[in-house]
C-alpha positions as CSV (number, residue, x, y, z in Angstrom):
1,X,32.5,-5.8,83.8
2,X,33.8,-3.9,86.7
3,X,36.7,-6.9,87.0
4,X,37.5,-6.4,83.4
5,X,37.8,-2.8,84.0
6,X,39.9,-3.3,87.2
7,X,42.1,-5.5,84.9
8,X,42.6,-2.8,82.2
9,X,43.5,-0.1,84.5
10,X,45.9,-2.3,86.4
11,X,47.7,-3.3,82.9
12,X,47.7,0.0,81.9
13,X,49.3,1.0,85.0
14,X,51.7,-1.5,84.5
15,X,52.3,-0.4,80.8
16,X,52.6,3.3,81.8
17,X,55.4,2.3,84.9
18,X,57.4,0.4,82.3
19,X,57.1,-3.1,83.6
20,X,55.4,-4.4,80.6
21,X,58.1,-4.7,77.8
22,X,58.3,-3.3,74.4
23,X,55.7,-1.9,71.8
24,X,53.2,-4.0,73.4
25,X,53.0,-1.5,76.5
26,X,52.1,1.5,74.1
27,X,49.3,-0.6,72.6
28,X,48.0,-1.1,75.9
29,X,47.8,2.5,76.7
30,X,46.1,3.5,73.5
31,X,43.5,0.9,74.1
32,X,42.7,2.1,77.4
33,X,43.0,5.7,76.5
34,X,40.1,4.5,73.9
35,X,37.8,2.7,76.2
36,X,38.0,5.8,79.0
37,X,37.2,8.2,75.8
38,X,34.6,6.2,74.4
39,X,32.7,6.0,77.7
40,X,33.0,9.5,78.8
41,X,31.9,10.6,75.1
42,X,28.8,8.3,75.4
43,X,27.2,10.2,78.2
44,X,24.1,11.8,76.8
45,X,20.4,12.5,77.5
46,X,17.8,11.5,74.5
47,X,14.6,12.9,74.6
48,X,12.4,10.4,72.6
49,X,8.4,10.1,71.8
50,X,7.2,8.7,75.1
51,X,10.6,8.4,77.3
52,X,13.4,10.0,78.6
53,X,16.9,8.0,78.1
54,X,19.9,9.1,80.7
55,X,23.1,7.1,79.3
56,X,26.0,7.1,81.9
57,X,28.9,5.4,81.8
58,X,27.6,2.2,83.3
59,X,24.0,2.4,83.2
60,X,21.1,3.8,80.8
61,X,17.9,4.8,82.4
62,X,14.5,4.9,80.3
63,X,12.2,6.8,82.4
64,X,8.3,7.4,80.5
65,X,7.8,11.1,80.6
66,X,4.6,10.5,83.1
67,X,7.0,9.1,85.8
68,X,9.2,12.3,85.7
69,X,8.3,14.3,88.6
70,X,10.8,17.4,88.3
71,X,14.1,17.9,86.4
72,X,16.5,20.3,88.0
73,X,20.2,20.9,89.2
74,X,21.5,19.3,92.2
75,X,23.8,21.2,94.7
76,X,27.0,19.7,93.5
77,X,25.6,20.9,89.9
78,X,24.6,18.0,88.1
79,X,21.4,17.6,86.1
80,X,19.1,15.3,88.1
81,X,15.8,13.5,87.2
82,X,13.6,13.2,90.0
83,X,10.7,10.3,89.5
84,X,7.5,9.7,90.9
85,X,8.7,6.3,92.3
86,X,11.1,8.4,94.6
87,X,14.5,7.9,92.4
88,X,16.9,10.4,91.7
89,X,18.8,9.9,88.3
90,X,21.9,12.0,87.9
91,X,22.8,13.0,84.1
92,X,26.8,12.6,84.0
93,X,26.7,14.3,80.7
94,X,25.3,17.4,82.3
95,X,27.7,17.4,85.4
96,X,28.5,20.9,86.9
97,X,31.9,22.4,86.1
98,X,33.6,25.8,86.3
99,X,33.0,26.8,82.9
100,X,29.3,26.1,83.1
101,X,29.2,28.5,86.1
102,X,30.0,31.3,83.8
103,X,28.0,29.9,80.3
104,X,25.0,28.6,82.0
105,X,24.6,25.5,79.8
106,X,23.2,23.2,82.5
107,X,20.5,25.7,83.4
108,X,19.5,25.8,79.7
109,X,19.6,22.2,79.4
110,X,17.1,21.6,82.5
111,X,14.7,24.1,81.2
112,X,14.8,22.5,77.6
113,X,14.0,19.0,79.2
114,X,11.7,20.1,81.5
115,X,9.8,21.8,78.4
116,X,9.9,18.8,76.5
117,X,8.7,16.1,79.0
118,X,5.8,18.6,79.7
119,X,4.9,19.0,76.3
120,X,4.9,14.9,75.8
121,X,3.7,13.8,79.1
122,X,1.0,11.2,78.7
123,X,-1.6,10.0,80.7
124,X,-0.7,6.9,83.1
125,X,0.2,3.9,81.3
126,X,1.8,0.7,82.5
127,X,5.2,1.7,81.5
128,X,8.0,1.3,84.2
129,X,11.2,3.2,84.4
130,X,14.1,0.6,83.4
131,X,17.8,0.4,84.1
132,X,20.1,-1.4,81.8
133,X,23.7,-1.6,81.3
134,X,25.2,0.5,78.9
135,X,26.7,-1.0,76.1
136,X,29.2,0.7,73.9
137,X,30.5,-1.9,71.3
138,X,33.7,-0.1,70.6
139,X,34.4,0.7,74.3
140,X,33.9,-3.0,75.3
141,X,35.8,-4.5,72.3
142,X,38.9,-2.2,73.4
143,X,38.7,-3.1,76.7
144,X,38.8,-6.8,75.7
145,X,41.7,-6.2,73.5
146,X,43.2,-4.3,76.4
147,X,43.1,-7.2,78.5
148,X,44.3,-9.2,75.8
149,X,47.5,-7.2,74.9
150,X,48.1,-6.7,78.7
151,X,48.3,-10.5,79.2
152,X,50.3,-11.2,76.1
153,X,52.8,-8.5,77.2
154,X,53.3,-9.8,80.5
155,X,53.8,-13.5,79.2
156,X,56.0,-12.2,76.2
157,X,59.9,-12.9,77.0
158,X,61.6,-9.9,78.0
């Protein structure tokens, strides 16, 4: 996936620099923008019945509530989930920003997550924390299309 993202970024940079001929450069730039936008807009935290799900651009973490030790904000201003297994999971959706410094939404989100996981914490079970690749069908399809159009644009007579 990282190789595909690199190829798409290289193709988009060619399109922006003008080395790719014609209207295909616009298609490459538009598809590349869709890929980035869909990946960025997909960040979230899902408070399920038995687990906390942190969806980041590349990885999705599923942590049973009984494994959550603490939820706080890191020094960099990112919401962080600390597990009893010793892991720290950063929630990209709640990264600190200048605007958040005045509004305080990060602290409210951390308090809400703490409240929910304390209410839903169950006795220890065999459930383990899991990390999987984040699948975004639209972003992944557009990434493949970006690569295909960029290759077609590079091979097109110019």
